[in-house]
C-alpha positions in Angstrom: 4.9 -11.1 -24.1 5.4 -15.1 -22.4 3.9 -15.5 -19.1 5.9 -17.9 -16.2 4.2 -19.5 -13.4 6.7 -19.0 -10.4 4.9 -19.2 -7.7 5.1 -22.9 -5.9 2.6 -22.1 -2.9 0.1 -20.9 -5.8 -2.5 -23.8 -7.4 -3.4 -23.5 -11.1 -4.3 -19.8 -12.2 -6.0 -18.0 -15.1 -4.1 -14.4 -16.3 -6.4 -12.1 -18.0 -4.4 -9.0 -20.1 -6.6 -6.8 -21.2 -6.7 -3.1 -21.7 -6.0 -1.5 -18.7 -9.8 0.2 -17.6 -11.4 -3.2 -19.4 -14.1 -4.9 -17.2 -13.5 -8.4 -16.1 -17.2 -9.7 -16.3 -18.3 -11.9 -19.0 -14.6 -12.0 -19.7 -12.5 -15.0 -20.9 -8.9 -15.7 -19.6 -6.0 -14.5 -21.9 -4.1 -18.0 -20.4 -6.2 -20.9 -19.0 -6.0 -22.5 -15.6 -2.1 -21.7 -16.1 -0.2 -24.9 -13.7 2.9 -24.0 -11.3 6.3 -23.3 -14.4 4.2 -23.5 -17.0 5.6 -20.9 -19.7 3.2 -20.2 -21.9 3.9 -19.0 -26.0 4.7 -16.5 -26.9 2.1 -13.5 -26.8 1.8 -10.9 -29.8 0.0 -7.8 -28.9 -0.2 -4.0 -30.0 1.5 -1.8 -28.4 -0.3 0.3 -26.0 -1.4 0.6 -22.3 -2.4 -3.0 -20.7 -3.6 -4.5 -17.6 -2.7 -7.9 -16.2 -5.0 -9.8 -13.6 -5.2 -13.2 -12.8 -7.6 -15.7 -10.4 -7.5 -18.9 -9.3 -8.8 -21.2 -12.1 -12.5 -20.8 -12.8 -13.1 -18.1 -10.1 -14.0 -14.5 -10.1 -11.7 -13.7 -7.6 -8.8 -11.1 -8.5 -5.8 -12.5 -6.8 -3.7 -10.3 -8.5 -4.0 -6.8 -10.0 -0.5 -5.4 -12.2 -2.5 -1.4 -12.3 -2.4 -0.6 -15.9 1.2 -1.4 -17.6 2.7 0.3 -20.8 3.9 -1.8 -23.4 6.0 0.3 -26.2 6.2 -1.2 -29.9 9.0 -3.7 -30.3 9.1 -4.4 -26.4 9.9 -8.3 -25.6 9.1 -9.2 -22.3 9.0 -11.9 -20.3 6.7 -12.0 -16.7 7.2 -14.2 -14.0 4.3 -14.6 -11.6 6.5 -15.0 -7.7 5.5 -15.0 -4.1 5.1 -12.3 -2.0 5.2 -11.5 1.7 3.7 -7.8 1.7 0.7 -6.6 0.0 -2.7 -7.9 -0.8 -1.9 -10.8 -2.4 1.0 -13.5 -2.5 1.4 -12.8 -6.0 4.0 -10.4 -7.1 4.8 -10.2 -11.1 8.9 -9.7 -12.3 9.0 -7.8 -16.3 12.3 -9.0 -17.6 12.9 -7.1 -21.0 15.2 -5.5 -23.2 15.5 -2.3 -21.9 19.5 -1.4 -20.8 18.1 1.1 -18.2 15.1 -0.8 -16.6 15.3 -4.6 -17.5 14.0 -5.9 -14.1 10.8 -4.4 -12.8 8.9 -5.6 -10.1 4.9 -5.2 -9.9 3.7 -5.9 -6.3 -0.5 -6.1 -6.6 -1.4 -2.6 -7.3 -4.4 -2.4 -5.0 -5.3 -1.0 -2.0 -8.1 -1.3 0.1 -11.0 1.8 1.8 -13.5 1.5 3.4 -16.0 3.7 4.6 -17.9 5.3 8.2 -20.7 7.6 8.2 -20.2 9.0 11.6 -22.1 12.6 10.5 -25.2 13.0 12.9 -27.4 14.9 11.1 -26.7 14.3 7.6 -28.9 11.3 6.0 -28.5 7.9 4.2 -25.5 8.2 2.0 -24.5 6.7 -1.2 -20.3 6.5 -1.6 -18.7 7.0 -5.0 -15.9 6.0 -6.0 -14.4 7.8 -8.7 -17.9 8.6 -9.8 -19.1 4.8 -9.6 -21.1 4.0 -6.5 -19.6 1.8 -4.4 -22.1 1.7 -1.4 -25.6 2.7 -1.5 -28.0 4.0 1.5 -25.5 4.2 4.3 -27.0 5.6 7.1 -25.1 7.6 10.3 -23.1 5.7 12.9 -22.3 2.5 10.1 -19.0 1.5 8.6 -18.7 -0.6 5.5 -15.9 -3.6 5.0 -13.2 -2.9 3.0 -13.1 -2.5 -0.6 -10.2 -3.6 -3.0 -9.5 -0.1 -5.2 -6.4 0.6 -7.5 -4.1 2.4 -6.1 -3.6 6.0 -7.3 -4.9 9.4 -7.7 -8.5 8.9 -6.8 -11.7 10.5 -6.6 -14.1 9.8 -3.2 -17.8 11.7 -3.3 -20.0 10.7 -0.5 -23.6 11.9 -1.7 -26.9 12.0 -0.1 -28.7 8.9 -1.0 -32.7 10.7 -1.5 -30.9 14.3 -3.5 -28.3 12.8 -5.2 -26.3 16.3 -3.7 -22.7 16.5 -3.4 -21.5 16.9 -0.1 -18.1 15.2 -0.1 -15.8 15.8 -2.7 -12.1 14.9 -2.4 -9.1 13.8 -4.3 -7.3 11.0 -2.4 -4.0 10.0 -3.4 -3.9 6.0 -2.2 -1.1 4.0 -2.1 -0.9 0.4 -3.0 -1.0 -2.5 -0.3 -2.4 0.4 2.3 -5.7 0.3 4.1 -7.8 3.4 4.4 -11.2 4.1 6.6 -12.4 7.4 5.6 -14.7 9.0 7.7 -17.4 11.3 7.2 -17.3 13.4 10.1 -18.7 16.8 11.6 -22.4 18.2 10.4 -23.7 18.6 7.8 -22.5 21.8 6.8 -19.6 21.6 7.8 -19.4 17.1 7.1 -15.4 17.0 6.1 -13.6 13.6 5.5 -11.0 12.6 8.5 -8.9 9.9 6.0 -7.4 7.4 8.7 -4.7 4.7 7.2 -4.8 1.6 9.0 -2.6 -1.0 10.5 -3.5 -4.2 10.0 0.1 -5.8 11.1 -0.4 -9.1 13.0 -0.1 -8.0 16.7 2.6 -10.0 18.6 1.6 -13.3 20.4 -1.7 -12.8 23.2 -1.8 -9.1 22.1 -4.4 -7.0 20.7 -4.4 -3.3 19.3 -7.1 -0.8 19.4 -7.5 2.5 18.1 -9.6 5.0 19.2 -11.0 8.2 16.7 -12.9 11.1 18.2 -15.7 12.1 15.6 -18.1 13.0 18.4 -18.6 17.1 17.0 -20.4 18.4 20.0 -18.2 16.4 22.8 -15.3 19.0 22.3 -11.8 17.9 24.7 -12.7 14.5 26.2 -10.7 12.3 28.4 -10.1 8.1 27.5 -10.4 5.3 30.0 -9.9 2.3 29.0 -10.0 -0.7 32.1 -10.2 -3.9 33.0 -14.0 -4.4 32.5 -14.4 -2.1 35.3 -16.9 1.1 35.4 -14.7 2.5 38.6 -12.6 5.3 37.6 -12.5 7.5 40.5 -9.0 6.6 41.5 -7.7 6.0 37.7 -5.7 8.2 35.8 -6.7 8.5 31.6 -5.1 6.5 29.5 -5.8 9.3 26.8 -6.5 13.1 28.2 -7.6 15.8 26.5 -8.3 13.8 23.4 -10.2 16.3 20.5 -12.3 16.0 17.9 -11.1 13.9 14.4 -8.3 12.9 16.7 -7.3 9.1 16.5 -4.9 7.4 19.6 -3.5 5.1 16.9 -3.0 1.5 17.7 -2.5 0.7 21.1 -1.1 -2.8 21.5 -2.6 -4.4 24.8 -2.8 -7.9 25.9 -5.7 -9.6 24.6 -8.7 -10.3 27.5 -12.0 -8.6 28.6 -11.8 -4.2 28.3 -14.3 -0.8 28.7 -13.3 1.6 27.3 -15.4 5.2 29.3 -15.1 8.3 27.8 -15.6 11.8 30.2 -16.0 15.3 29.4 -12.3 16.4 30.0 -11.3 16.8 33.7 -14.2 15.4 34.8 -15.3 12.0 35.7 -18.9 12.0 33.3 -18.8 9.1 31.7 -20.6 10.4 28.3 -20.1 7.5 26.5 -19.4 3.7 28.0 -18.5 0.7 25.2 -19.6 -1.4 27.5 -17.5 -4.6 28.2 -15.9 -6.1 24.9 -14.2 -9.0 24.9 -10.9 -9.0 22.8 -9.1 -12.3 21.6 -5.4 -12.4 20.7 -4.8 -11.5 17.1 -7.3 -9.4 16.8 -7.5 -5.5 15.4 -10.0 -2.8 16.4 -11.1 0.5 15.6 -13.7 2.3 17.8 -15.7 5.3 16.3 -16.8 8.1 19.5 -20.1 9.2 18.1 -22.4 11.8 18.8 -26.0 11.3 19.4 -28.3 10.1 16.5 -31.3 12.0 15.4 -33.7 11.8 18.5 -31.8 10.7 20.8 -29.7 12.3 23.8 -26.9 9.5 24.2 -23.6 9.6 22.8 -22.9 6.2 21.4 -19.7 3.9 19.6 -19.2 2.2 17.0 -16.5 -0.2 16.9 -15.5 -2.1 13.5 -13.1 -4.8 13.1 -9.7 -4.5 11.2 -8.5 -7.3 11.1 -9.5 -11.0 12.8 
């Protein structure tokens, strides 16, 4: 195996060639401080399942992850780090090998991003486990996490009660590389379930923002949604979204940047159940807003605004 740094905009990198399941904590780079255009010596390794990861030189943050790569006995491979325009990393890997069926293989970053939202109003604080490893601890109702980076593929997600470790959600998800997801624990505890959303964090057009609305309030039933320029007077307005049902999402609405107010009413009435207040959104921002049931001990419905991008 030979490795080539062929990404001109990427500075020196450390390259780790490890077993597919190896942790990088405390690991020593296979190749250290590799500059652009550098070509390694031939590295002879045992046949098996490997994983190539890159960090900036002397940095622990992974900027590229190939995911598992099977290297059969007798292979001769040149791995070239190149620049890519899509995915989580600016780096991709091109494998050139003596295989007439697949002489050139492109491997973009194999990771995806997932964030979690606790939207079950009567559920206790929870822990979120990804493939049985605790990713988030003691998450209370009406809180959303930052994005977590995980390997794509078949992924098990568990939501456990923090105090008892009892599993309330056990879901197997198919996660695509280069994709962002929001997974919300919704409904009352007796019927708690995962709501999986695919996020679109592409930039809106110049001067615009993108806003997605999610109905996660199980006791609200059908609602109408008004999106205004800050006013609370909806008496003469038609709803932007009508008869919006529990677990529905609006998709991303792209509108000019500015000050907005989201008012949610009981369907076919002007009775406001949720008022976001005035929210100032600047160009380039992407946001997701969850409508939520009242918190324990309260009678007021709520909203959770998540910063997807910028």
